[in-house]
N, C-alpha and C positions, 0 to 999 in steps of 0.2 A: 322137172320140179314144180311143185304145186305153188299157185299163185300167192298164197300166205307167205311160204319163204322168200318169194322175190319181192314182196313189199318189205318183209323185214331185212333184207339186203340193202335196199335203198335207204330203210331208216338208219340203218348202220353206219351210212356215209359213202356207199359205193356207188359211182356214178354208172358204171356198165353192168347192169343186173345179170345179164347172160354172160359177160366174160368173167364176172364175180363168181357167179353160180360155178361155172365150170373149175375155176381154182379152187374153190372151196371145196368141190368134190375131190379134186386132185388132193388137196392136203387132207382131206378126210381118210384118203385111201392109204397115205402114207403114215397118218397117225392110227389108222383103224379105228376112226370116230366118224359118227353120222354127221352128215352136213348141219344138221341145227346144232349140235355140240359145237362145231368147229365155228358155227358162225357166233355163237355167243360170246367167243374170245374178244369180239370185235364190239365196239363201245361207239355210239354217235358223237362222241367227242374225239375221236382218234383222229388227228390232221389227216392222214393221207392213209386210209385203211387197204387201197390198191396196193401201195408200195409195201406195206407190211406184209400182205399176203403173199405179193411174188417174192420178196426176199425171203420170208420163211420157207416157202417151197424151194427155192434155190439153196438155202442153208442145207436143209434136209438130202437134197438131192446131192450135194457134196459131202456131207457127213451124217449118213443114214443113221449112225449109231445115236445121234442126238435124239430123234425122233423116237427110238425105242426108249431111251433114258428120260425123255420129258413127258411122253404121251399119258403118263396117269395123274400128272399133277397139272391140273388145268389152271391153278393160279400162277404157276410160274410161266405156262405158254401164255396166259394173259399179260404177264409183267414183260415179256418178249415182244408182243405184239404192241405194247405200249411204246415201248422204245424205238422198235422198227418203225412206226408210223409216225414218229415225232422227229428222227434224226439220222440222217444218213451217217454220220461218223460214229454214231452208236451202233449201226448196224454193222460197220467196219470193225469195231470194237470186238462184237460178239462172234462175227466171221473168224477174226483171228485168234481170240482167245475166248472159246465158249464156256471154259471153265469157270469164268469170271461170274454166269449167269446165277449159279446158285446163291453166291453172296450176295450180289446185288438184289436178287428178289428176296432173299431171306431178311436182310437189313434194311429194305426200303420202307418199312412201317412207321420209321421216323427218321429225323434228320441227323446224320452223323456228328458227334460231338467232337470237338477240336482234340481233346486229349486221345481219343479213340483213333482219329485219322492219324495224329503223330505218331501213336504208338505201331499202327500198321505200316507207317510209310518207313518208320526206321527198321521194322522187320524185314519190309520188303528189299532194303538195301544193305542190311547187315552181312558183313562178308563177302560183298561184291565192290568192285572200283571199276573205274575208268568206264567204258562205254556200256558195259553190263550194269552197273551200278545205275547210269543214266536211264537205260532201258527200263529197268525196273522201277525206278522212281515215277518215270512217265505213266508207266501202264498203272501203278497204284494210283496216280492222280486221276486217271479216267475212271477208273473202277469207282471211286469217291464220288467222282462226278456223276457218274450213273446211277447211283443211289440217290443223290441229292435230285436229278432230274427225274426219275422215277416217282420218288416222294410228291415231287411239283406236279407232275402230270395227274398224279390221283386224286389231288385236291379238288372239293366241287366247287370252292370259290379261291381260285388261285391269287387272283388280287390281293385277296384280304391277308394271305399269307407271304406277300411278296417280300417284304423286309427279313422275313426270316430265311429266305432262300437266299438273299443277298449275303445276309451274315454269313450263312453256312458258305457260300462261294468264295466270301472274302477270306474266311477262316482257312479253308482250304488252300489257296493261293498262298497264305501266310506261313502255314506248315509246310509246303512244298518249297517255299524259297528259303525257309530255314534247314531244311534237311539238304538241300541242294547247296547251301552255304558250308555245312557240315562235311558235304562231299568234295568241296573245292579246299576246305581246309585240309583233308586227308590228301588231296593230290598234290598240294603245293608244300607239303611238309614230308611226302614220300621220298625215301632216297633213292638215288643219290642226289645231293642239293645240286644246283647248277642255274642253267639259264631256264626262268620262269619257275624256279623252285628255291625254297628257304629253308634255312634249318628249323627243325619242329620247335625248338624252344623259342624261336623268334615269332613264328606264326601263332604261337599259343598266347605270345605276349600282345598281340595285337587285338585291341577291343575293337569291333565294328559291329553297328547297328544299321540295320535295314528300316528307312521311312517310307512306310505306305502313304501315298499322297491319291488325292481323287476319289475314286469310287472304292478303291481297296482300303484307302486309309478311314473312309467313312464305314466300311462295312456294309456298303450295297452294292455290292460287285454285279456284273453281268455274267450270263455264261462265258462268254469270250471278250476279252477285253484287254488291252494293254494295262501292264501293271506299271502305274506311275510310282517310281520311287527316287529317294535320296539315301546317299550313303555316307555316314558320320563315322569318324574314326579317331580314336588315339591310343599312345601305348600304355598298357596296363601300369597301375600306379607304382607297383614294387619293382617295375622291371628298368633296366638299363637301356632301352631300345629308344633309340631318338625318335623325335616326331617325324623328320621326313622319312625314316626308314620306315617306320611303322605306316604312313601314308602310302608308300611304295609298295609294300606288302598288303595292305587293304584294298589297293586299286586292283591288284592281280587276283586277290580274293573276289571282288566283286565282280571282275570280268569273267574270271572263270564258272562262278556260280551262273551268270546269263548265259554263258555258252552251254551251260549243261541244261539249262531251259529252253534255250532258243535254237540250236544248231541243229542242222537236218541230220539224222541218225535212223536207225532200224525203227526204233518208235518216232512218230513225227513230233515236232516241236510242239510246245503246250501254248505259250502266247509269249509276246514282246514283254521284254523287261525293258521299261521306257525310263530313263534317268535324265529326259532333257528339260524337266522342270527344276533342275540345280540351277544355282547362280551362274550366268553366262551361258546357259543353254548347252548346246553341243561343244561350244567352244571354251567352255569350263572346265575346271578338274572334276573328275567323275568322284573323288572321295576328298572330303575335306574334313578337318576337325572342327567342334563346336565354336571355338574362338574364331576360325576362318569365317564360317557361316555368319556369324552374328556380327562381325566387322563388314561384311558385304552388305547384309542387310540394313545397318545403320547407316550406311554410306550410299550404296550403289542402288538398292533394290528399286524396281520399279512397283507400282500400285498392284498390279495383277498378281505379283509374287505374294505379297501378303494374302490375298483372295486364295490363291493355292494351297498357302500353309495352314488356311481354316481346317483341312481335314486330315492334316498331318498326325500319323500315329505309328509307332514303332511296332512293326510287324515281323522282325526276324533278326537274328543275331544276339547281339547284347542289348536286352531290352532296357536294362537299367540306364546305359548310356543313351539309349533311344529316348527315354522319359526326361532325361536331364535335358536332352536337347530341345524336345517340345516344349519343355517347361520354360525354357530360355528363351524361345521364340515368341511363345503366347503373348507377352506384353507388347512386342511390336505388332502383332497381329491384330490384337484388341485396341490399340491406338492407331491401326491404319486409317480409319476413318476421320483423323483429323488431319490427315494428308492434304495438302492442296489437289482440289478437283479429284479427289478419290474415287467419288462415285462417277464421274464423268469420264474418267480414265478408264475405268473397267468398262463402263459402257460403251466407249470408242473400240476397246477390245474386242467386246462382243459383236458389234457391228462390222468389224474387219473379218472376223470368222464368218459370220453369215453371207459376207460378200464374196468368200472366196468359194462357196458351195456352187458347184455346176448348176446353172439354170434349170437343166432338165429334171435335176434332182431334188430342188428346193421344196416341192410340196410332198416328195415323199420321204424326207428328212425327219426320222422320229426324235433324234436327238439336237440338231443343231438348225433344224429350218423353224419358221415362224410357227408358233403354239406348239413346238416341240419340248422337250425334256430340259432343255437348257434355259428355257422361259419360265420354266418354274425354279430352277436351282438357283437361276441368277438374281432374282429378286429377293429369294429367301437369304441368299448370302449376303446380300447388300444390308438388308435389314439386320441379319445378325450383327456384320461389322459395326454399323452406325449406332445401333443400341448396346451391342455386347461389351462396349467399354465401361459402362456402369451397371448393365445387368448381368451378372456372370451365370444365372440361368440359362443364358442363350448360348453360351461355349459348348455346344454339342456339334458333333461331326455329320450325323446322316441327315438327310433332308427332311424326312418323315419327323423325326426327333426334333428338330428345328422348327417346323412348322407347329409341332405340339408345343414347343417351349414359348414360340412367339406369342401362342394363343392364351398360354397359361399366366403369360406376364403382360397380356393387354396391349400387345402390338397389333394382332390381326383380331378381327372379329371371329366366333366360333363358328358361326353359319359358313363364313368363306372359307375359313382353314378346314373344315370338313369337305367342301367341293375341291379347294385346292388337292388336298392329300388324296381325294378319290381320282381325281382327274391324273395325278402324278402317277398312282398305282395303274391306272389304266394304260399309261403309255409306256411305262416299264414293262407290264405284262407283255405288250405287243414285242418291245423290243427284246425281251428274253426268249419269245416263241420265234421271234424272226433268226436270232441267232442260234437257236439250238438246232435248227433244222440242219444246218451243215457246219455248225461251231465254226463259224466265220465271224469275223469282227464287221459286223455290218449295222447299219440303223436306219437302212431303206425300207419303206412298205413295198412288197412286191406289187409288180403290175399286172403280171398275169393272172387269167381267172383262176387256174388250178391253185397256183400258190396262194392268192387271196382266200379261197375257199379253206385252204390247210389253216390258215392264220386264224380266220375266223372259228372254226371247230376247235383248233388248239388253245384257242382263249376263252373257250366255252361261251361263244356269242351266238346267237342264233342262225345268221346268214351273213352273206357278204354285202349285202345292202344295209343290214343293221350294223354292221362293223364300219362300213363306210361313213353312214349317218351319226355314229356315236364318234367317230374319230373327228370328224369334220367341227362337232359340237364342241368336243373337248379342246381341240386346237383353237377355236374362236374364243372359247374362255379363258384358254392360257395365254393366248396373244394380248388379253386384256389385263392379264395378272401383274403387271409390273406397275401399271396406272393403278389398279385396284389396292395392290397391296401398299405401295409406296406413296402415290400421290391424293388418290381419293380421300384417305383419312385426314390429311392435312386439310381438306376443304372442308369436311364434316365438323372438324374440331373447331376451324375458326368459325364457322357458320353458327355453332352452338346449337345444334340440331337437338330434338326431343332426347330425354335420357333412355328411349328403348332402342336408340341406334348407337352402334358401337364408334366411339370417337376417342382419340389420343389426348392425354394429359397434354398441356400447353409447353411444358419443357421438353417433353418429346418430340413435338412438332418445331421447336426449335432446333432440335437436334438433326431432325431430318433435312429441314431447310438448309441448314449449314451445309450439311454433307453434300447435298445435291449441287452445291454452288453458290447459293445465296449468301452474300457476305454481311448483308444486314438482316439476318432471319428474323428480328422482332420488326422491322419495318415491313418486311414481307408478308409476315402475319397480319400487320395491319391492313395491307392493301387486301387481303385475300377476305378478312372479314367485313372490310367495307364494300367488296364486291358481291359479297355472298350472304350477308345477313338481311333479315326480312322476310317478309311474305308474297313480294311482288313476282310478277312473272320473269322479269329481269333477272332477280335475285335467285329464282329457281333454276333459269336457263343457265345463268352464271355457274351455280353449283355443278351442273352436270357438265358443263365445258371445261372448267378450270382443271380439273386433275388432269386432261391430257395436256392442255395449254402449260400449265406448271413445267410438266416434262420438257415439251419443245422449248419453252423459254430457258430451261436449265441447260440446254444443249448450246445455246449462246456463250458469248464470252462474257456477258454482261446481264445477268438474269435480273438482278435488281433493277436495273435501268429498264429493261424490258417490261417487267409486270409493274413500274410504276407508271410506263407509258401506257400500258393496256388499260390501267384504271384510268387514266385520264381520257383516254379514248372512250372508254364506256361510259364515263360520266359525262362526256360533252354528246355521244349520240343519245344519251337519254333513254328515252322509251321507243327510239326510231325502230319499228319493226325490222327493216332489212337488214341491221346492222348484226344482232345477234342470229337471226334466220342466215345470214349468209355465214358465219363463223360454225352454226350448228350442221349446215347442210352442204357445205363446202371444204373438204377436207383441206384441199390444195390452198384457199384462201385463209384457213384458220394456221397451218402450219407456216405460210409465208408470213402472215403477220408477227407470229412469234420470232420467226427468223429475223426479220427486219429491225423489229424493237429491241432485240437482244444483242444485236450485233453492230446496230448504225445508231450513233447518236443524233447524227444529220436526219436520218429517216424519222426517228422517234419525235424529234424538235419539231419538223413540218408536218408529220402525220396530225400532231396536235393542232396545227393552224387549217390543215385539210383533210379532217376526218373522212370524208366522203370518198378519199382516194384508197380508203380500205377495199372499195369495190374493184378497183382495177386489179387486185392481187388474184383473182379468180379467173383472169384470162391473159394470156401472152400479150394479145394484139393489144390490150387497153395500155402496156407498159412499152410498146413502140413509141419511137422520138413521134411526133408530130411534124408535119411540113411547115415552112414558111408561110405558104400560100393559107393554111388553116388557120394558123394563130393570127395572121393579118386580117383575115375576114372576120375572125371573132373580135379583134378589137375595131374594127371599122364599125361594128354596132355600136360599140360602148361611144366610139366617137359621134355618131349620130345622137345617142340619147343625152351625153353630158358635154358640159364645155367650160368646165372648171378644172384647175390643177389639183385640187384635194381628191376630187372623183377619180378622174383620169389616172392621176399618180397611183392612187390606191389599186384601181384595175390593172394598170400596169404592172405594176410590182406583185400583185396578185397573179397574174398569169405568169409571170416569170418563176415566182416560186413554186407555183402549180407544176409547170414542166419541169423545172429543175428536181423536185421531188419524184416526178414519173421516172426521169431518168437514174435517180438515185436509186429507187426501188429494184429498177430493171438492173442495174451495176449491182446491187447487194445480191441479188437473186440470181444473177448470172443468164438474166433472159437477153439482154442483147450484147453484140459483140464490141470489142474496143472501139472499133472504126465507127459503128453505130453510136455509140455515147458520145465519141468525140465531133461526129456530125451533128447530133442532136445539141449538143453544149453550144456548137458554133451557130446554129439556127436561131436559138434563144438568145443569144448575144446579138446576131443581126436583127431579131424582132424587137428585141426592148429599145435598140439604139434607134431604129427606123419608127418604132411607134412613138418615142418620147420626140422625135423630130415632127412627125404629124401633129400631136398633141398641141406642143409648142408654137407650131404656126397657124393652128385653129384657134388656140385661146388667146394668143397674145394680140394685142391690139396695136401692131405694127408690122412692116414688112422686112422680110429677111432677104438676104441675096441667095442665089443658087447655093447650095450646099452639099457636101459629100462627107461621107466618112471612110477612111482607108483602114481596114484591118491590117496589123502587122504582127510580126511574131508568131506564137501558135495560134492566135485568133485569124489571121491571114491565112494561115497555114491549114486551117479548117482541123487542128488537131489539139482542141482543149482538153483540160481535164477538169476534175471538179476543183475548185480553188485557183483556177487559172486566171491572171489579170487579162483585161482586154486591151492589148497593146493597140493604138489608135493613132493616126494624122488628120488634121482637118484641114479641108481645101474649100475655099468658096470661089463664086465666079461674079462678074458685074453684069452680066447679059441680063437686061429686064429688070434691074435695081435702080430705082428712082433716088434714092437716097444719095447724101454726100460721104459718108463713112461705111463702107459695106465691111471692112475689117472689124469696124466696132460692132456693126451688128452682128456679125459671124461669132464674134468672141460672146455676145449675150445669148445667142441661141445656143453656144456649148453650155453655158452656165444653166439657162434653162433645161438642156437636156440632162445635165448633171442632177439639178434639183428635181425633177420627176422620176428620176431613176435611183434617188439616194433611199437607202434600205439599210437600216441597221440591223435587221434579224439577217439579211443575206447581201451583205455589202458587195457592190460592183464598181470595181476600180477601173475606169477609164484613164489607162496610162499613156500620155503622150510624150513620153521621154525620148522617143526615138525619132522626134522630129530634127529637121536641122538646127545645128548647135546645140542640140540637147535640151536641158531645162532653161538655158539662158536664151533660147532663141523663142522666136515668135510662136504663139499657141497656134494660131489659125492664120495661114497664107494663101495667098491667090494662086492660080493655076499658073500664071506667069511668074510670080515670086519663087513658086519650085522650080520652074524651067529654068530662070536664071540662077537660082543657087547650085542645083546638081549639075547644070552645065560648067559652071565656074570654080566653085568653092567646095564642093562636097569632099568629105574625107573617104578613105576606105572602109571604116566602117559603116558610113551612112550607105554607101552602094550595097554593102552585104546585108543590112536591115531590109532594104528595098527588096531582096530576094523574096520574101514573104508578103511583101504588099499585095493588097487585094482589096477591091472595092466593096464595102459590105452594107451601105445603106446611104440614101441621097440620090442627088442628080445623075443620071446614067451618062450624060453627057462628060460631066465634071470626072467621072470615074474614068471613062475612056480616054479621057486627056492625060489624067494622071497616070495610067497604065501606060501610055505611050511612053512620058517622061520617064518613068521607073525603068522600063524595057529598054532606052536606050543608056541609062546609066548602069544597070546591073548585067545586061549581056554586051558588053562592049567587043567590038570586032576584034581587039587586041588581044582579049583574054586578060589575064591577072599578070601585070609585070613583077619583075622579080622584087624590086623595092616594095612594091605593095605587098607581095606575100609577106616580106620580112615585117613590114608594118603590123600586118594582122597579127602574125606571131607575137609580135611584141604587144599588142593589146591585150591579146588573149593571156599571156603570161601574167601582165599587170592586173588584169581582171582577177584571175586565181588569187593574188596576193592580196588585193584591196577589198574586193566585193565580198569575199568569204567571211561569214561574220567570225567574230573573235570567239576563240576557244572552241569550233566546231571542227570535228574530225574531218579532213576533205576527204577520206574515204566515204563518208555517210552523209554527205550533202547531196540531195538528189537534184539539183539544179546545176550547183558550180563545183562539184566534187570531182573527183579523179574518176572518169570513164562513165560519167553521167550524161544528163543532157546536154549541157552546155559543150561537152567535147564532142559528143555526135553532131550535134546541128552544126559547129564551126567547121569541122572537117567537111561534112557534106557541102556546106555553103560556099567554103574555099573552091572544092571541085565546080560548082555551079559557077563561080566568077569566072575560074579558068576555061571551062570549057562548053558554058552556056550558049555562045555566041555560034558554035558550029554543030551542037547537038540540041535540036530543037525541044525534044524530050526533057531534056533537063530544066527546062524553063516552067518549072512548078513551084509554086509555094510550098508543096507538102515536103516535109524531111524524108519520109519513109520513100514515097514515088521517087524522090531524087534519087534516094539509095539504091533502088531497084535498077533505075535507069543506068546508073553509073556502072553497075555490075554487069547489065546486059552489053554495055558498050566495053567492057574490058577496063575500064577505069580502076576498078575494085575488084579484088578476087571474092569468090563467092564466100570463102569462110570468113574471110574480112567483114564482108558485108553482113552476114547472119550475125557474127558477135557483135559489130555495132548496133544493128537493128534490136537484137534480142536484150540489150543492155538499155538502150531507149526506150523499150517498151515495159520493161519490168520498172525503170524510173519512174515513167510515166505512170502506170498502174500504181505502184506504191504511193506516189504523190495524192493521186486520188482517193487510195484507201485511208490514207491518214485523215482525210477532210471527212470521209463517210464513217468513219469510225470514230473520231473525236469531235467532229462539228467544230474544229478550230483549223486553221492553215498553219503547216510548218513545213519547211523544205529539207527537213532532216530524218533519216530512217531512224525510228524510235528505238531509243535504248533500252527503256523501260520494257521487261518482258511481259507486262499485260498487255500493254499497247502493241508491242510487236506480235503479240499472239493474236490480238484483234485486227490488226491489218493482214495478216497471214490469212486469216480465216476469209476476209473478205475477197482474197485474191484466189481463193478456191482450195487451199493449203488444208492438210487433213488437222483436226484436233489437236494441238501440243506440239505444232511445227513453227513457231515462232523462229527458233533457231535456225531451223532449214531455210525460211525466208531470208534470214539475216545473211546465212552462207552462200545462198543463191545469188543474194544481190551484191556481195561484196565480190564473189567470185566473178559474177557476169561485168561488173565495172572493172574489175583487175583486168581482164581479158580485153574490154574494150578500150581502158587506157592504152594497153600497150599497141593496140593497132592504131590508135589516135596519134602516140609518139611517133611511132615508125613513118607514118604518112604525113602528118601535118609538120612535122619537125625536120623529115628526113631531107635528104638532097634531092 
């Protein structure tokens, strides 16, 4: 064969010119045509010319009469090549039914009309029933599909006419469902009536409408897709049919129709008819009356269900009933934007969908992946619902129509809209070509080189390299679409930029801000204006940053708080170059800043005091707790530079606040574990007390006796949470003290420590109520006095309190001496006597009655409630008092460690121990979460849904899971209370 022909073969898209040349010669021999003529049947945009050539030879080999019939009509042969090169399923159609080629070829110059498709489909099934009617219906569907596909494949710019292809495919699906429903009526009313069949008169008196949802409802269907539907039914107005009977028959009609289209038979199934968007999904009734639907939507529907109804359209059955249903639900759809957290709710649903995509497929997903079709459709639908309540022009179904309407009504800039529409068309075209290949429901870009080449050619894109480059660029733009469509116009409008830039009117800005969760949209707008107006470099950078930051802030539980705090931070940092540069260059720091500001009032408040702490957000290492040695070394430097109360007190308070903020940020961002946070908080407490002691001794013009502070309770156990008191005992010595009143000097030292640590913004409560004789006892005692008291007069509860005693600051010898005294008291060789156990039980019961605040539900109190911290700690401490003398490992100040040891030694069962541990940890985390969320301490599980949601988010729950946290807490403490009562009060 001449070299020129080989070149033309390659240009036609054949990869193996030699093999193609041989097959072209073979086909030419069968058709009695020259090689050049046969080659002219192939075009450079045929996806897989080798496949078409091979399949055509195979077809004529098995059915040689077709070659004789088709050889004189080159245009018909060209149509067959187009189909064969594009779809293996259309190859199968022609193989099994070659007689359809004449019709497909002759009528592919234009898209089939809805009325024409309906007429031909009715003619195809006329006079047939059962499996024969089903087979003829399915075949007729595929013939009409082949016409649409051939028309589509011949378009020089297929993306431009993509909306017309989607409309034709949706109309074909609608007609097919309608005819299938007619066949179902015939089948159900055919005599004899009995199981699964009904009298013809009853069937005739059932009005049943099929409501198309999703892409079918919007008339933007793919080549192969689930057809999302809902079924609405009622008895005919002039019939005596009861509603329950009508629903029974309608349900059977709907099921039969679905079987006609979906069951395996001689002709393969068409597609899945999916009714799972109905109320209650798969668990709900398949068919409902209009009133039943409305009752559900008024009372129970979730936000995403209104989003789904946006595209609802009657597609088959009783269209009048369907229109009445759609008209009835329309006000609910267009008022959905006023529902609490509507936008955030549907955003969270979108995120859950993305999270379920297999990691290996994320970058290949045209529909659900980042920068895919959903990332165009989702923000467009949000804008429709947010603004469609007052702007009826936006109440359209298809995505492209919605983009046009949003542009015409001033909600999107024209240049942006044109780009968005083109990107959407591009992605949809790729989706169409990927699905057409095997007529399989897929949205994955192929990863093999041959399949990618076929996709590029079928989409009329120059090469695989160009396809990859264009797809990456489109995905990049689409990933920014939500921010560009929804949030950037807010900033542009607020900044009052020049008139040649698109911007929203103020009323529309307020609507959007309210829709995304800002409770005070006018206040939010004021903050945005303050941040972005002007021509300074800072204002320019803020205009670039804020669209993204506004979205991230809106994902938190209190975006208003977050935006106000961000404004204050930005104003404090002024023109500091590092601040805006960090937010611009570090996606991690910017996102984390939004998360902590919008979720934690504590963090928002203290970041205002320490704006430089924003730098920590760029590194996990900066959020780790600092060691006691590091903090002490830092304060030693301050002691060397200063020698007065004011400066040293300010430095000490500042260091404590700063380190508390570090741990709070780590807790909110889940950077540190619960154990790390507890240890870090304990270190801060030890440092603060030790620093105050050192400062008082240096500043005061007097001599103090040896002195030590003993940590008690959770402080002693190194299990502090945010907002925990620091329970302490004070002990002094006399060695080396020249004065005559060491007790008085020690009391003065305690007062000085308290003065130096006094902090109105972040109070520190040094609580000495666990001292001997409680509040009526001496505030400070000597080591000898403690020895005398505990050996002679201590009560059972005081020995119990000593179980968590641990030296935290001061003289090491005093700490060692006190620990020896405490050990002798808490770990007595006799263990816990029966009368002592009775007394402990009595005190515990009295404490529950007397110390629980009036009016508080015992089940919700985090510290004293049933199954909460107190129950777990008292039970563990009882075990330590009883067995600590003979099990050295039980001699620990940590509740969780003691719980583990008790389990290892068989004192507690594993299940009981895990129940207690889970309740204790959850109560501790909730207690800390309450302070971090509200910057105020309470020991009660929030009853307010907003606060409950805020605490739940801080504990790592999914958005909207406040009730789930409440249920988890009540269930965990109920189980723990059961274990506590069985063991603590048992025989």
